[in-house]
Biopython code that builds the backbone (N, CA, C, O; Angstrom):
import numpy as np
from Bio.PDB.StructureBuilder import StructureBuilder

atoms = [
    (1, "UNK", "N", (20.224, 7.780, -13.247)),
    (1, "UNK", "CA", (20.212, 8.381, -11.928)),
    (1, "UNK", "C", (19.774, 7.309, -10.933)),
    (1, "UNK", "O", (18.763, 6.641, -11.150)),
    (2, "UNK", "N", (20.529, 7.139, -9.843)),
    (2, "UNK", "CA", (20.222, 6.140, -8.828)),
    (2, "UNK", "C", (19.128, 6.597, -7.879)),
    (2, "UNK", "O", (18.642, 7.725, -7.963)),
    (3, "UNK", "N", (18.748, 5.700, -6.972)),
    (3, "UNK", "CA", (17.659, 5.989, -6.038)),
    (3, "UNK", "C", (17.963, 7.205, -5.175)),
    (3, "UNK", "O", (17.110, 8.076, -4.999)),
    (4, "UNK", "N", (19.177, 7.265, -4.636)),
    (4, "UNK", "CA", (19.490, 8.395, -3.762)),
    (4, "UNK", "C", (19.580, 9.695, -4.564)),
    (4, "UNK", "O", (19.137, 10.742, -4.093)),
    (5, "UNK", "N", (20.143, 9.637, -5.755)),
    (5, "UNK", "CA", (20.196, 10.842, -6.595)),
    (5, "UNK", "C", (18.788, 11.352, -6.902)),
    (5, "UNK", "O", (18.536, 12.556, -6.868)),
    (6, "UNK", "N", (17.881, 10.434, -7.200)),
    (6, "UNK", "CA", (16.502, 10.807, -7.528)),
    (6, "UNK", "C", (15.811, 11.431, -6.323)),
    (6, "UNK", "O", (15.170, 12.474, -6.449)),
    (7, "UNK", "N", (15.935, 10.801, -5.154)),
    (7, "UNK", "CA", (15.260, 11.354, -3.972)),
    (7, "UNK", "C", (15.913, 12.657, -3.533)),
    (7, "UNK", "O", (15.218, 13.564, -3.076)),
    (8, "UNK", "N", (17.244, 12.773, -3.660)),
    (8, "UNK", "CA", (17.912, 14.044, -3.339)),
    (8, "UNK", "C", (17.359, 15.165, -4.222)),
    (8, "UNK", "O", (17.055, 16.254, -3.734)),
    (9, "UNK", "N", (17.231, 14.892, -5.521)),
    (9, "UNK", "CA", (16.695, 15.890, -6.449)),
    (9, "UNK", "C", (15.245, 16.221, -6.097)),
    (9, "UNK", "O", (14.846, 17.385, -6.154)),
    (10, "UNK", "N", (14.452, 15.209, -5.735)),
    (10, "UNK", "CA", (13.054, 15.421, -5.353)),
    (10, "UNK", "C", (12.960, 16.373, -4.164)),
    (10, "UNK", "O", (12.194, 17.336, -4.203)),
    (11, "UNK", "N", (13.739, 16.110, -3.098)),
    (11, "UNK", "CA", (13.696, 16.973, -1.912)),
    (11, "UNK", "C", (14.202, 18.375, -2.230)),
    (11, "UNK", "O", (13.648, 19.361, -1.743)),
    (12, "UNK", "N", (15.245, 18.468, -3.037)),
    (12, "UNK", "CA", (15.801, 19.759, -3.404)),
    (12, "UNK", "C", (14.754, 20.614, -4.124)),
    (12, "UNK", "O", (14.579, 21.790, -3.803)),
    (13, "UNK", "N", (14.067, 20.024, -5.089)),
    (13, "UNK", "CA", (13.036, 20.749, -5.836)),
    (13, "UNK", "C", (11.841, 21.088, -4.953)),
    (13, "UNK", "O", (11.336, 22.210, -4.990)),
    (14, "UNK", "N", (11.391, 20.120, -4.160)),
    (14, "UNK", "CA", (10.251, 20.341, -3.272)),
    (14, "UNK", "C", (10.550, 21.470, -2.287)),
    (14, "UNK", "O", (9.715, 22.347, -2.070)),
    (15, "UNK", "N", (11.734, 21.445, -1.696)),
    (15, "UNK", "CA", (12.103, 22.444, -0.692)),
    (15, "UNK", "C", (12.382, 23.818, -1.289)),
    (15, "UNK", "O", (12.414, 24.814, -0.566)),
    (16, "UNK", "N", (12.585, 23.878, -2.603)),
    (16, "UNK", "CA", (12.760, 25.155, -3.291)),
    (16, "UNK", "C", (11.414, 25.670, -3.818)),
    (16, "UNK", "O", (11.368, 26.622, -4.597)),
    (17, "UNK", "N", (10.331, 25.034, -3.388)),
    (17, "UNK", "CA", (8.962, 25.360, -3.821)),
    (17, "UNK", "C", (8.750, 25.138, -5.314)),
    (17, "UNK", "O", (7.866, 25.750, -5.914)),
    (18, "UNK", "N", (9.562, 24.259, -5.921)),
    (18, "UNK", "CA", (9.354, 23.862, -7.313)),
    (18, "UNK", "C", (8.632, 22.512, -7.290)),
    (18, "UNK", "O", (9.204, 21.478, -7.635)),
    (19, "UNK", "N", (7.376, 22.546, -6.878)),
    (19, "UNK", "CA", (6.616, 21.300, -6.731)),
    (19, "UNK", "C", (6.388, 20.610, -8.065)),
    (19, "UNK", "O", (6.411, 19.382, -8.140)),
    (20, "UNK", "N", (6.168, 21.391, -9.124)),
    (20, "UNK", "CA", (5.992, 20.782, -10.442)),
    (20, "UNK", "C", (7.260, 20.046, -10.861)),
    (20, "UNK", "O", (7.187, 18.949, -11.415)),
    (21, "UNK", "N", (8.411, 20.638, -10.603)),
    (21, "UNK", "CA", (9.678, 19.983, -10.913)),
    (21, "UNK", "C", (9.850, 18.707, -10.116)),
    (21, "UNK", "O", (10.294, 17.690, -10.650)),
    (22, "UNK", "N", (9.500, 18.756, -8.837)),
    (22, "UNK", "CA", (9.599, 17.569, -7.979)),
    (22, "UNK", "C", (8.684, 16.459, -8.499)),
    (22, "UNK", "O", (9.059, 15.286, -8.496)),
    (23, "UNK", "N", (7.495, 16.832, -8.941)),
    (23, "UNK", "CA", (6.531, 15.833, -9.397)),
    (23, "UNK", "C", (6.939, 15.182, -10.711)),
    (23, "UNK", "O", (6.472, 14.087, -11.027)),
    (24, "UNK", "N", (7.802, 15.837, -11.481)),
    (24, "UNK", "CA", (8.303, 15.210, -12.707)),
    (24, "UNK", "C", (9.183, 13.996, -12.398)),
    (24, "UNK", "O", (9.456, 13.188, -13.286)),
    (25, "UNK", "N", (9.626, 13.863, -11.147)),
    (25, "UNK", "CA", (10.451, 12.721, -10.746)),
    (25, "UNK", "C", (9.605, 11.559, -10.224)),
    (25, "UNK", "O", (10.141, 10.543, -9.781)),
    (26, "UNK", "N", (8.284, 11.714, -10.280)),
    (26, "UNK", "CA", (7.376, 10.671, -9.798)),
    (26, "UNK", "C", (6.768, 9.937, -10.988)),
    (26, "UNK", "O", (6.273, 10.556, -11.930)),
    (27, "UNK", "N", (6.813, 8.615, -10.931)),
    (27, "UNK", "CA", (6.267, 7.765, -11.982)),
    (27, "UNK", "C", (4.754, 7.931, -12.081)),
    (27, "UNK", "O", (4.091, 8.219, -11.084)),
    (28, "UNK", "N", (4.216, 7.753, -13.268)),
    (28, "UNK", "CA", (2.765, 7.875, -13.495)),
    (28, "UNK", "C", (1.955, 6.880, -12.648)),
    (28, "UNK", "O", (0.835, 7.184, -12.239)),
    (29, "UNK", "N", (2.516, 5.703, -12.390)),
    (29, "UNK", "CA", (1.791, 4.648, -11.664)),
    (29, "UNK", "C", (2.202, 4.573, -10.187)),
    (29, "UNK", "O", (2.047, 3.530, -9.552)),
    (30, "UNK", "N", (2.711, 5.648, -9.658)),
    (30, "UNK", "CA", (3.203, 5.678, -8.285)),
    (30, "UNK", "C", (2.111, 5.275, -7.290)),
    (30, "UNK", "O", (0.923, 5.491, -7.525)),
    (31, "UNK", "N", (2.544, 4.688, -6.183)),
    (31, "UNK", "CA", (1.640, 4.374, -5.068)),
    (31, "UNK", "C", (2.256, 4.936, -3.800)),
    (31, "UNK", "O", (3.444, 4.744, -3.540)),
    (32, "UNK", "N", (1.437, 5.639, -3.004)),
    (32, "UNK", "CA", (1.937, 6.225, -1.765)),
    (32, "UNK", "C", (1.062, 5.778, -0.606)),
    (32, "UNK", "O", (-0.165, 5.854, -0.661)),
    (33, "UNK", "N", (1.717, 5.318, 0.429)),
    (33, "UNK", "CA", (1.034, 4.942, 1.672)),
    (33, "UNK", "C", (1.391, 5.974, 2.731)),
    (33, "UNK", "O", (2.564, 6.255, 2.977)),
    (34, "UNK", "N", (0.354, 6.535, 3.356)),
    (34, "UNK", "CA", (0.537, 7.505, 4.422)),
    (34, "UNK", "C", (-0.118, 6.922, 5.666)),
    (34, "UNK", "O", (-1.333, 6.729, 5.706)),
    (35, "UNK", "N", (0.684, 6.648, 6.668)),
    (35, "UNK", "CA", (0.188, 6.082, 7.925)),
    (35, "UNK", "C", (-0.239, 7.230, 8.835)),
    (35, "UNK", "O", (0.557, 8.107, 9.169)),
    (36, "UNK", "N", (-1.509, 7.206, 9.230)),
    (36, "UNK", "CA", (-2.060, 8.232, 10.109)),
    (36, "UNK", "C", (-2.746, 7.518, 11.261)),
    (36, "UNK", "O", (-3.719, 6.791, 11.063)),
    (37, "UNK", "N", (-2.233, 7.730, 12.465)),
    (37, "UNK", "CA", (-2.794, 7.030, 13.626)),
    (37, "UNK", "C", (-2.711, 5.530, 13.410)),
    (37, "UNK", "O", (-1.640, 4.997, 13.121)),
    (38, "UNK", "N", (-3.837, 4.853, 13.548)),
    (38, "UNK", "CA", (-3.887, 3.403, 13.357)),
    (38, "UNK", "C", (-4.212, 3.008, 11.921)),
    (38, "UNK", "O", (-4.189, 1.825, 11.582)),
    (39, "UNK", "N", (-4.514, 3.988, 11.077)),
    (39, "UNK", "CA", (-4.935, 3.694, 9.716)),
    (39, "UNK", "C", (-3.868, 4.011, 8.678)),
    (39, "UNK", "O", (-2.837, 4.616, 8.970)),
    (40, "UNK", "N", (-4.157, 3.582, 7.464)),
    (40, "UNK", "CA", (-3.270, 3.832, 6.330)),
    (40, "UNK", "C", (-4.106, 4.376, 5.176)),
    (40, "UNK", "O", (-5.141, 3.810, 4.823)),
    (41, "UNK", "N", (-3.653, 5.459, 4.606)),
    (41, "UNK", "CA", (-4.294, 5.997, 3.410)),
    (41, "UNK", "C", (-3.405, 5.623, 2.237)),
    (41, "UNK", "O", (-2.199, 5.868, 2.270)),
    (42, "UNK", "N", (-3.986, 5.034, 1.207)),
    (42, "UNK", "CA", (-3.233, 4.626, 0.024)),
    (42, "UNK", "C", (-3.681, 5.479, -1.156)),
    (42, "UNK", "O", (-4.858, 5.502, -1.516)),
    (43, "UNK", "N", (-2.727, 6.173, -1.744)),
    (43, "UNK", "CA", (-2.983, 6.996, -2.920)),
    (43, "UNK", "C", (-2.303, 6.328, -4.102)),
    (43, "UNK", "O", (-1.147, 5.916, -4.007)),
    (44, "UNK", "N", (-3.015, 6.220, -5.214)),
    (44, "UNK", "CA", (-2.458, 5.573, -6.404)),
    (44, "UNK", "C", (-2.525, 6.517, -7.592)),
    (44, "UNK", "O", (-3.527, 7.196, -7.817)),
    (45, "UNK", "N", (-1.438, 6.544, -8.344)),
    (45, "UNK", "CA", (-1.389, 7.330, -9.561)),
    (45, "UNK", "C", (-0.783, 8.705, -9.350)),
    (45, "UNK", "O", (-0.850, 9.279, -8.263)),
    (46, "UNK", "N", (-0.200, 9.209, -10.402)),
    (46, "UNK", "CA", (0.492, 10.489, -10.371)),
    (46, "UNK", "C", (-0.424, 11.628, -9.944)),
    (46, "UNK", "O", (-0.007, 12.506, -9.188)),
    (47, "UNK", "N", (-1.659, 11.624, -10.416)),
    (47, "UNK", "CA", (-2.581, 12.706, -10.096)),
    (47, "UNK", "C", (-2.894, 12.767, -8.601)),
    (47, "UNK", "O", (-2.870, 13.845, -8.009)),
    (48, "UNK", "N", (-3.184, 11.631, -7.994)),
    (48, "UNK", "CA", (-3.527, 11.613, -6.558)),
    (48, "UNK", "C", (-2.311, 11.889, -5.682)),
    (48, "UNK", "O", (-2.377, 12.702, -4.760)),
    (49, "UNK", "N", (-1.194, 11.209, -5.972)),
    (49, "UNK", "CA", (0.014, 11.409, -5.166)),
    (49, "UNK", "C", (0.537, 12.834, -5.383)),
    (49, "UNK", "O", (0.873, 13.527, -4.422)),
    (50, "UNK", "N", (0.604, 13.263, -6.628)),
    (50, "UNK", "CA", (1.056, 14.611, -6.913)),
    (50, "UNK", "C", (0.172, 15.660, -6.264)),
    (50, "UNK", "O", (0.665, 16.673, -5.768)),
    (51, "UNK", "N", (-1.128, 15.422, -6.265)),
    (51, "UNK", "CA", (-2.062, 16.335, -5.632)),
    (51, "UNK", "C", (-1.813, 16.487, -4.141)),
    (51, "UNK", "O", (-2.005, 17.564, -3.578)),
    (52, "UNK", "N", (-1.386, 15.405, -3.508)),
    (52, "UNK", "CA", (-1.079, 15.445, -2.071)),
    (52, "UNK", "C", (0.038, 16.453, -1.819)),
    (52, "UNK", "O", (-0.032, 17.231, -0.867)),
    (53, "UNK", "N", (1.063, 16.445, -2.661)),
    (53, "UNK", "CA", (2.165, 17.392, -2.503)),
    (53, "UNK", "C", (1.759, 18.799, -2.934)),
    (53, "UNK", "O", (2.173, 19.776, -2.309)),
    (54, "UNK", "N", (0.960, 18.916, -3.986)),
    (54, "UNK", "CA", (0.548, 20.233, -4.473)),
    (54, "UNK", "C", (-0.379, 20.939, -3.495)),
    (54, "UNK", "O", (-0.341, 22.165, -3.388)),
    (55, "UNK", "N", (-1.219, 20.180, -2.770)),
    (55, "UNK", "CA", (-2.160, 20.779, -1.810)),
    (55, "UNK", "C", (-1.505, 21.103, -0.474)),
    (55, "UNK", "O", (-2.107, 21.791, 0.350)),
    (56, "UNK", "N", (-0.300, 20.629, -0.243)),
    (56, "UNK", "CA", (0.377, 20.879, 1.034)),
    (56, "UNK", "C", (0.588, 22.385, 1.220)),
    (56, "UNK", "O", (0.654, 23.145, 0.254)),
    (57, "UNK", "N", (0.688, 22.783, 2.462)),
    (57, "UNK", "CA", (0.881, 24.197, 2.785)),
    (57, "UNK", "C", (2.070, 24.783, 2.040)),
    (57, "UNK", "O", (3.091, 24.121, 1.852)),
    (58, "UNK", "N", (1.923, 26.033, 1.619)),
    (58, "UNK", "CA", (3.051, 26.728, 0.991)),
    (58, "UNK", "C", (4.162, 26.820, 2.033)),
    (58, "UNK", "O", (3.902, 27.120, 3.198)),
    (59, "UNK", "N", (5.354, 26.571, 1.626)),
    (59, "UNK", "CA", (6.473, 26.590, 2.560)),
    (59, "UNK", "C", (6.775, 25.225, 3.158)),
    (59, "UNK", "O", (7.645, 25.107, 4.021)),
    (60, "UNK", "N", (6.064, 24.188, 2.708)),
    (60, "UNK", "CA", (6.351, 22.833, 3.179)),
    (60, "UNK", "C", (7.812, 22.502, 2.904)),
    (60, "UNK", "O", (8.311, 22.732, 1.803)),
    (61, "UNK", "N", (8.486, 21.969, 3.896)),
    (61, "UNK", "CA", (9.861, 21.508, 3.727)),
    (61, "UNK", "C", (9.947, 20.089, 4.263)),
    (61, "UNK", "O", (9.446, 19.788, 5.346)),
    (62, "UNK", "N", (10.584, 19.228, 3.499)),
    (62, "UNK", "CA", (10.843, 17.850, 3.929)),
    (62, "UNK", "C", (12.357, 17.673, 3.893)),
    (62, "UNK", "O", (12.960, 17.588, 2.823)),
    (63, "UNK", "N", (12.958, 17.620, 5.073)),
    (63, "UNK", "CA", (14.413, 17.605, 5.185)),
    (63, "UNK", "C", (14.864, 16.212, 5.603)),
    (63, "UNK", "O", (14.611, 15.789, 6.731)),
    (64, "UNK", "N", (15.533, 15.493, 4.695)),
    (64, "UNK", "CA", (15.972, 14.137, 5.035)),
    (64, "UNK", "C", (17.138, 14.156, 6.005)),
    (64, "UNK", "O", (18.032, 14.998, 5.918)),
    (65, "UNK", "N", (17.109, 13.207, 6.931)),
    (65, "UNK", "CA", (18.212, 13.019, 7.874)),
    (65, "UNK", "C", (19.026, 11.821, 7.448)),
    (65, "UNK", "O", (19.511, 11.756, 6.318)),
    (66, "UNK", "N", (19.175, 10.883, 8.346)),
    (66, "UNK", "CA", (19.953, 9.679, 8.042)),
    (66, "UNK", "C", (19.338, 8.938, 6.856)),
    (66, "UNK", "O", (18.136, 8.674, 6.834)),
    (67, "UNK", "N", (20.165, 8.610, 5.882)),
    (67, "UNK", "CA", (19.708, 7.967, 4.649)),
    (67, "UNK", "C", (20.380, 6.616, 4.491)),
    (67, "UNK", "O", (21.590, 6.484, 4.675)),
    (68, "UNK", "N", (19.581, 5.614, 4.147)),
    (68, "UNK", "CA", (20.090, 4.280, 3.840)),
    (68, "UNK", "C", (19.679, 3.954, 2.409)),
    (68, "UNK", "O", (18.498, 3.766, 2.117)),
    (69, "UNK", "N", (20.664, 3.890, 1.528)),
    (69, "UNK", "CA", (20.416, 3.604, 0.113)),
    (69, "UNK", "C", (20.655, 2.119, -0.106)),
    (69, "UNK", "O", (21.768, 1.630, 0.085)),
    (70, "UNK", "N", (19.603, 1.397, -0.511)),
    (70, "UNK", "CA", (19.739, -0.042, -0.743)),
    (70, "UNK", "C", (19.786, -0.367, -2.233)),
    (70, "UNK", "O", (19.581, -1.515, -2.627)),
    (71, "UNK", "N", (20.050, 0.626, -3.049)),
    (71, "UNK", "CA", (20.137, 0.396, -4.486)),
    (71, "UNK", "C", (18.902, 0.858, -5.221)),
    (71, "UNK", "O", (18.955, 1.836, -5.965)),
    (72, "UNK", "N", (17.795, 0.175, -5.028)),
    (72, "UNK", "CA", (16.546, 0.550, -5.706)),
    (72, "UNK", "C", (15.585, 1.305, -4.799)),
    (72, "UNK", "O", (14.530, 1.755, -5.246)),
    (73, "UNK", "N", (15.946, 1.445, -3.528)),
    (73, "UNK", "CA", (15.100, 2.242, -2.650)),
    (73, "UNK", "C", (15.947, 2.971, -1.626)),
    (73, "UNK", "O", (17.081, 2.590, -1.336)),
    (74, "UNK", "N", (15.365, 4.030, -1.086)),
    (74, "UNK", "CA", (16.017, 4.853, -0.083)),
    (74, "UNK", "C", (15.129, 4.874, 1.146)),
    (74, "UNK", "O", (13.934, 5.157, 1.061)),
    (75, "UNK", "N", (15.727, 4.573, 2.288)),
    (75, "UNK", "CA", (15.029, 4.675, 3.570)),
    (75, "UNK", "C", (15.644, 5.849, 4.308)),
    (75, "UNK", "O", (16.868, 5.972, 4.369)),
    (76, "UNK", "N", (14.807, 6.717, 4.869)),
    (76, "UNK", "CA", (15.350, 7.865, 5.585)),
    (76, "UNK", "C", (14.356, 8.375, 6.626)),
    (76, "UNK", "O", (13.155, 8.114, 6.566)),
    (77, "UNK", "N", (14.918, 9.115, 7.584)),
    (77, "UNK", "CA", (14.044, 9.838, 8.492)),
    (77, "UNK", "C", (13.955, 11.257, 7.951)),
    (77, "UNK", "O", (14.933, 11.804, 7.442)),
    (78, "UNK", "N", (12.783, 11.835, 8.066)),
    (78, "UNK", "CA", (12.533, 13.149, 7.479)),
    (78, "UNK", "C", (11.964, 14.082, 8.547)),
    (78, "UNK", "O", (11.083, 13.702, 9.318)),
    (79, "UNK", "N", (12.479, 15.293, 8.574)),
    (79, "UNK", "CA", (11.898, 16.347, 9.381)),
    (79, "UNK", "C", (10.967, 17.131, 8.458)),
    (79, "UNK", "O", (11.398, 17.672, 7.440)),
    (80, "UNK", "N", (9.688, 17.185, 8.827)),
    (80, "UNK", "CA", (8.696, 17.903, 8.030)),
    (80, "UNK", "C", (8.395, 19.219, 8.740)),
    (80, "UNK", "O", (8.009, 19.243, 9.909)),
    (81, "UNK", "N", (8.581, 20.312, 8.000)),
    (81, "UNK", "CA", (8.346, 21.644, 8.543)),
    (81, "UNK", "C", (7.267, 22.310, 7.702)),
    (81, "UNK", "O", (7.384, 22.416, 6.481)),
    (82, "UNK", "N", (6.209, 22.759, 8.384)),
    (82, "UNK", "CA", (5.119, 23.488, 7.722)),
    (82, "UNK", "C", (4.885, 24.761, 8.507)),
    (82, "UNK", "O", (4.724, 24.709, 9.726)),
    (83, "UNK", "N", (4.862, 25.901, 7.840)),
    (83, "UNK", "CA", (4.621, 27.164, 8.547)),
    (83, "UNK", "C", (3.327, 27.105, 9.359)),
    (83, "UNK", "O", (2.288, 26.674, 8.860)),
    (84, "UNK", "N", (3.406, 27.542, 10.612)),
    (84, "UNK", "CA", (2.225, 27.594, 11.459)),
    (84, "UNK", "C", (1.848, 26.281, 12.110)),
    (84, "UNK", "O", (0.836, 26.210, 12.806)),
    (85, "UNK", "N", (2.641, 25.232, 11.898)),
    (85, "UNK", "CA", (2.354, 23.924, 12.488)),
    (85, "UNK", "C", (3.604, 23.397, 13.176)),
    (85, "UNK", "O", (4.721, 23.754, 12.803)),
    (86, "UNK", "N", (3.416, 22.543, 14.185)),
    (86, "UNK", "CA", (4.596, 21.940, 14.811)),
    (86, "UNK", "C", (5.336, 21.058, 13.804)),
    (86, "UNK", "O", (4.717, 20.420, 12.953)),
    (87, "UNK", "N", (6.662, 21.031, 13.909)),
    (87, "UNK", "CA", (7.432, 20.158, 13.026)),
    (87, "UNK", "C", (7.138, 18.706, 13.401)),
    (87, "UNK", "O", (6.681, 18.406, 14.504)),
    (88, "UNK", "N", (7.411, 17.836, 12.467)),
    (88, "UNK", "CA", (7.084, 16.418, 12.621)),
    (88, "UNK", "C", (8.257, 15.589, 12.107)),
    (88, "UNK", "O", (8.912, 15.973, 11.138)),
    (89, "UNK", "N", (8.520, 14.472, 12.740)),
    (89, "UNK", "CA", (9.528, 13.542, 12.237)),
    (89, "UNK", "C", (8.807, 12.302, 11.733)),
    (89, "UNK", "O", (7.957, 11.737, 12.423)),
    (90, "UNK", "N", (9.158, 11.887, 10.520)),
    (90, "UNK", "CA", (8.544, 10.700, 9.941)),
    (90, "UNK", "C", (9.624, 9.791, 9.372)),
    (90, "UNK", "O", (10.737, 10.224, 9.076)),
    (91, "UNK", "N", (9.267, 8.532, 9.228)),
    (91, "UNK", "CA", (10.113, 7.564, 8.537)),
    (91, "UNK", "C", (9.574, 7.442, 7.121)),
    (91, "UNK", "O", (8.361, 7.435, 6.908)),
    (92, "UNK", "N", (10.470, 7.347, 6.164)),
    (92, "UNK", "CA", (10.045, 7.285, 4.772)),
    (92, "UNK", "C", (10.850, 6.247, 4.010)),
    (92, "UNK", "O", (12.032, 6.030, 4.278)),
    (93, "UNK", "N", (10.190, 5.615, 3.062)),
    (93, "UNK", "CA", (10.843, 4.715, 2.122)),
    (93, "UNK", "C", (10.402, 5.156, 0.725)),
    (93, "UNK", "O", (9.209, 5.268, 0.443)),
    (94, "UNK", "N", (11.374, 5.399, -0.129)),
    (94, "UNK", "CA", (11.123, 5.771, -1.519)),
    (94, "UNK", "C", (11.689, 4.673, -2.407)),
    (94, "UNK", "O", (12.881, 4.372, -2.342)),
    (95, "UNK", "N", (10.852, 4.084, -3.223)),
    (95, "UNK", "CA", (11.302, 3.087, -4.191)),
    (95, "UNK", "C", (11.461, 3.794, -5.528)),
    (95, "UNK", "O", (10.583, 4.547, -5.950)),
    (96, "UNK", "N", (12.578, 3.550, -6.189)),
    (96, "UNK", "CA", (12.876, 4.224, -7.449)),
    (96, "UNK", "C", (13.134, 3.181, -8.526)),
    (96, "UNK", "O", (13.906, 2.241, -8.338)),
    (97, "UNK", "N", (12.464, 3.373, -9.659)),
    (97, "UNK", "CA", (12.662, 2.505, -10.823)),
    (97, "UNK", "C", (12.880, 3.382, -12.041)),
    (97, "UNK", "O", (12.091, 4.289, -12.308)),
    (98, "UNK", "N", (13.936, 3.118, -12.772)),
    (98, "UNK", "CA", (14.256, 3.852, -14.012)),
    (98, "UNK", "C", (14.277, 5.366, -13.790)),
    (98, "UNK", "O", (13.790, 6.130, -14.624)),
    (99, "UNK", "N", (14.846, 5.790, -12.659)),
    (99, "UNK", "CA", (14.987, 7.210, -12.386)),
    (99, "UNK", "C", (13.728, 7.930, -11.945)),
    (99, "UNK", "O", (13.723, 9.157, -11.846)),
    (100, "UNK", "N", (12.648, 7.184, -11.673)),
    (100, "UNK", "CA", (11.384, 7.781, -11.225)),
    (100, "UNK", "C", (10.967, 7.146, -9.904)),
    (100, "UNK", "O", (11.181, 5.952, -9.692)),
    (101, "UNK", "N", (10.382, 7.927, -9.030)),
    (101, "UNK", "CA", (9.875, 7.409, -7.759)),
    (101, "UNK", "C", (8.593, 6.629, -8.046)),
    (101, "UNK", "O", (7.612, 7.185, -8.541)),
    (102, "UNK", "N", (8.613, 5.336, -7.730)),
    (102, "UNK", "CA", (7.465, 4.479, -8.039)),
    (102, "UNK", "C", (6.627, 4.143, -6.805)),
    (102, "UNK", "O", (5.481, 3.712, -6.937)),
    (103, "UNK", "N", (7.182, 4.333, -5.614)),
    (103, "UNK", "CA", (6.415, 4.068, -4.391)),
    (103, "UNK", "C", (6.991, 4.920, -3.251)),
    (103, "UNK", "O", (8.199, 5.138, -3.158)),
    (104, "UNK", "N", (6.085, 5.389, -2.393)),
    (104, "UNK", "CA", (6.458, 6.162, -1.228)),
    (104, "UNK", "C", (5.680, 5.618, -0.045)),
    (104, "UNK", "O", (4.477, 5.373, -0.141)),
    (105, "UNK", "N", (6.370, 5.429, 1.073)),
    (105, "UNK", "CA", (5.714, 4.976, 2.290)),
    (105, "UNK", "C", (6.132, 5.956, 3.398)),
    (105, "UNK", "O", (7.314, 6.053, 3.727)),
    (106, "UNK", "N", (5.165, 6.677, 3.967)),
    (106, "UNK", "CA", (5.426, 7.651, 5.025)),
    (106, "UNK", "C", (4.744, 7.197, 6.310)),
    (106, "UNK", "O", (3.542, 6.928, 6.318)),
    (107, "UNK", "N", (5.504, 7.112, 7.386)),
    (107, "UNK", "CA", (4.911, 6.697, 8.665)),
    (107, "UNK", "C", (5.521, 7.511, 9.796)),
    (107, "UNK", "O", (6.688, 7.897, 9.740)),
    (108, "UNK", "N", (4.705, 7.771, 10.837)),
    (108, "UNK", "CA", (5.204, 8.554, 11.972)),
    (108, "UNK", "C", (6.283, 7.794, 12.722)),
    (108, "UNK", "O", (6.312, 6.564, 12.710)),
    (109, "UNK", "N", (7.148, 8.516, 13.357)),
    (109, "UNK", "CA", (8.218, 7.909, 14.158)),
    (109, "UNK", "C", (7.702, 7.594, 15.533)),
    (109, "UNK", "O", (8.444, 7.077, 16.368)),
]
sb = StructureBuilder()
sb.init_structure("model")
sb.init_model(0)
sb.init_chain("A")
sb.init_seg("    ")
for serial, (resi, resn, name, xyz) in enumerate(atoms, 1):
    if name == "N":
        sb.init_residue(resn, " ", resi, " ")
    sb.init_atom(name, np.array(xyz, "f"), 0.0, 1.0, " ", f" {name:<3s}", serial, name[0])
structure = sb.get_structure()
């Protein structure tokens, strides 16, 4: 499965509220960078990164827009929808190795 196939499956599962299924597509040694304001939060490992998605509000939707597949990674803009909160647009890069997401970088637009 290529990078875009993997990320498409991840978003499909996440948006169907199958978070456990989505997390099966994440590598055990994954690293995620979340840019908030001027700072960056770095989460390492399946438990921490997976926990970030599991703790998100029920009904979280991450809808990818324009996608650029460079072979081993996917760059896309994402519309994030959470019930009771304003929607948000973010830029994302997903690195995929051997069919698993090995790195995620999320930053505000």
